[in-house]
N, C-alpha and C positions, 0 to 999 in steps of 0.2 A: 683171496680179499683180503684175509687177515693183515698178510702180509704186506700189501699193497695201502691197507688203512695206516699200518704203523709207519710205513715209509713216510707218508702225508704229514702224519703227526711228529716227526723227526723234521720233516722239512718244514714247517709250520714253526716249531721249537728253534730252527736256525734264523729262519727270518725274524722272530722276537728276539733272540739275542744279540743277531747283526744290527739291529735296530737300536737298541740300547746302546750298544759300544760304541755306534757310530752314529751319534746325532748330527741332524743336517745342521749345516752352516751357510750363511750368505756366500755368494758367488763373489769374489774379491779381483781385483784389477790383475793379479798374477793368475788367475786361472785360466786353463786351458778349455776353449771349445772346439771339439772335435764332430763332424760330420761322418757318421760311419758307415757299413755295409749295408745296414737295416732302414739307412737314409733317415737317422734320426740324429738330434743334434743333442752331443753328451757334453756335459760342462763337470772336468777332473781338476782336481789342484795338481800335487806334485805327488803322486802315487808312491810309497816307498816299499806298499807291498802287494807284489803283481802275482796274479795266477794265469800263467801263460799257457794258451791253448794252441797247439799247432807247431809242427817241427819248424815252419819259415819263421812264424812269429819267434820263437825261442830264439833260434840261431841269430836272427837279427837282433835280438835283445843281448847277446851275448857280443856278435861283433860290434856293437854301440859299446861295448863297456858299461853296461848296466845290470849283471847278472848277479850283483848283491841286493837288487830289489827285487827278485823273482822269490816268492815262497815255494812254489809249486809250479811243477809241468805235467803235462800229460803223454800217454805213451807213444806217441809219434814224433817228441821231443827228443831225437837219435843224436842229434849233434848241437854242439860238440859232445864229446861222449861224456866229460863230468855233467852235463844238465840232469841226467838220467842217473848217473852214481852219487850228485852231492845234493838234489832236490827230491823232496816227497813228489809222489805220485798220484792224481787223482784220476787216472784211469782212461781210459778210450776215449776219444775227443769226440764221439758221435754217442757215447754212453756215460756221460758224466752223471755223477749225483750232485744233487744240490747241499746236502749236508758234509759232504766229502770236500766240496769246495769253501762252501761258507763256514765249516768250523776252522779255516786256517784265517779268518777273520782278514780277509783280504779288501786292501783300499781299491783295487781293480781289477777285473777281469778283462785280459784283452786275448781275445779268441780268435780264430781263422773262421769265416765264412762256412755253414755247414757243420759247426759244433752243437751239440743237443744232448738229449732230446729237448723239446720244445718247452716239456714240462719242467725238466731242469731251468732252462732259458727263465720262463716263467716267474719262477721262485726267486731266482737270483735278482731278476728286475723288483720282483714286490720286496726284497728285503734293502733294496735301493742302495745298494752295491753297486758302484758304475761298472758297465759291462759294454766295451766297444767291441765291434764285430769289424776284423779286418777283411776288406774285399779279396776274395780269389779268384783273381782274373789270370790264366794263362797267356800272358802275351809279355812282351818286353815292357811295354809302358806300364802294364799292370806288376810287374817286380818293382819297378822304380817307385810308383805309387806306394807300394806296400812299405818298402823299407822309410819312406818318407812319411807315412802315416805314424807307424811304430817309434822313429827318432821324434815327431813331434808329441806322441803322448807319453814318450818318456822325458821330454823337456829337453833334448837334445839335438836340435835341427842343426846344428852346424855339423855334428858326426853324422848324421844322415845323410846331409847333401856330401860329404866327404866318401862314404859308402855308395851312393848312388851314382857320383861321378865315376866310382872306378867302375862299379859294376857296366854302367852305360859303356865305358872304354873297352870293355871286353865284349858287349857284345856287337860293337863297331868291328872289332878285329874279327868275330865270326861270322859277321854279315862279308867280310872279305875271303873267310876260309870257303864258305858257301859257294863263292863266285865263281870258285876255283873246281865246283863239281860238274864233272862232264854228264854224266847220266847219272840222274838222283837213283839212288836205292831205293828198290821197293819195299816197305816194311809193314810188319803186321805185328801189333802188341798183342800178346795173349795175358790176361789177368789171372786168369786160373784156367785150369785142364783136367776136367773131372770125368771118369766114365767115356773118355773120348770124346767130352762135348767142349770146347773152347770160348771161353769167355772173352770178347776180343774189344779192344777201344777204338770207340769211332770218332765224330768230328766233335769239336768241344769238350776236349777232355785234355788233360796234361800229359796223356801219353802222345797224342795228335801233335800236340805244338812241341813237344821234345823233338820229335821227329823231324817236324818241319826245321826247327830251329839246328840241328844238326844236317839240314841239306838233303833230307830224304823225303820220301811220298809215303803217306800211310795210304795201304790199299783198301783198306775198311774205311771207306769214305761215303758209304750211301744211309748211314745213319748216324745219330746224336748218342753220345754217353758210350755206355757198354751193353753188349748183349751176347747171348750166345749165337755165334756163327755157323750154320749147317755145312755138311761136307761140300756139296756142290759149290757153295760159295767162296769155301776156302780154296779150292782148286782154280776157280775162275779168279780170284785175286790174284793168283801167281808171285806170293811173296819172295824177295829174293831172302830176305833175313827175319827171322823170328826174333823178336824182343820180349823180354820179360823182367821182372823185379826179383832180387834177392830179397826172400822172406824166409828161411829158415827150412824148418819141417814143411811147411806148406809151399814152399818153391816150386813152380814150374819146372819138369826135367826135360831135359832135352830130347831123351831116347825115349821117354814114352809119347813126346810131340810128333817125333819122326817116325814112330811105328805105327801112328795112324794111317788109317788108308788114303785120307784127306790130303794129308801135309805129306806124304809119302810120294805123291805127286807133282809136289811145289820145287820150284829152283831152290830153294831155301834147304830141302830135305836133300838135293843131289851136292852140294857144297857142304852140308852141316853146320849151316850158318845160326849159330843159336846166340844171342848177348843176352846175359843177364847182368845188372848193373843194380847197385844200392836203391832203395826205393825212394827214400826220402833225397837221395842227391838227384836221381835221375828225375823225378817228378814231383818235387817239394816247390819249386819256381821261388827259390831264395837266393841270397848271394851267389851260390855256387853254379848256379843252373846256366851259365854261359862254359864254365868248366866242365860240367858233365855234358853238354852239348858237344863241346870239342872232343871229350873222348869217346862219346858215341859216334861222332862223325868219324874219326880213326878206325874205329872197329868195324863200321859199314862199310870204309872205301878206305881201304891201305895206302891207296895212293896220296891221300893228304897226309899220311904219319910223318914224312920229312917236315913239313910245314906244321903240323900239331904238335911235335916236338917242343919246336922254340915259343911256343905260347905259355907266357909267365901270368897267369890270371890276376889282374892287381886288386881284385876280390880277395883273394887269398892271402896278399903278401901287405897291402895297406892296413896301416894302424889308424882306425877310426875311432878309437878308444878314450881320445882325449882331447 
């Protein structure tokens, strides 16, 4: 209790300090009105001190050439690598501390939907620091909306349109690649595997959508979100491939998965088809998502390799930074 009270008092001091440092000013004709994921209209000026929360948000800011305005990032901001190397870190996006964020005297907090906890968001709001929540929609249109919103907030809408056009072109190419898939591969995404129990991705998840973008079928389609799947359901799902993400020492291991009695009876075990990819690249739904889906499609269906190797994602080569 004493610890909690101390944190609360420190947060209140941060609010008081921030309010003193950033006295409210009247809106001008140059101010930008942004409608964010919380359904709120937020008026901002031209922020030069941005705390960026969310790997895709940070990636977009760098792609737009405004990284010099970022004063801090969170632990999911792994790309480009210099973001983590060069910028102060405010911690995991779902476990932010108000004092850690407000202590940087930001002019704007730009956070992906789901950032928190709520208590921290409430303190940031009370400090009158503009907070814009970026929608997290795992769709093609959602990616383009994310890019355009971040560009608008940064005041570089032309650069945002440049990047959105490049990503849109990549997605068009990807649709043509999917049209060549003769038999959609059956995929199960395993988020974690502990004591023989698999936490699996269902509908309305980034994993479900990246599988679809790659031309596959998510075999765990009877529920939304992530849940523990029992052995009978795993066997009945008959996945051809097990998909997971690279996460260091906590990464799901292929040997452990296929040694389980349930997975041992699946087609994936017969071919030892286990695919692991970088988590932000695979599930971030940022500018590189079409490239990630291309890479996944090639791993799931080697027959697409000859076609995929010729794909040069415009989102990775176009210069939208000026």
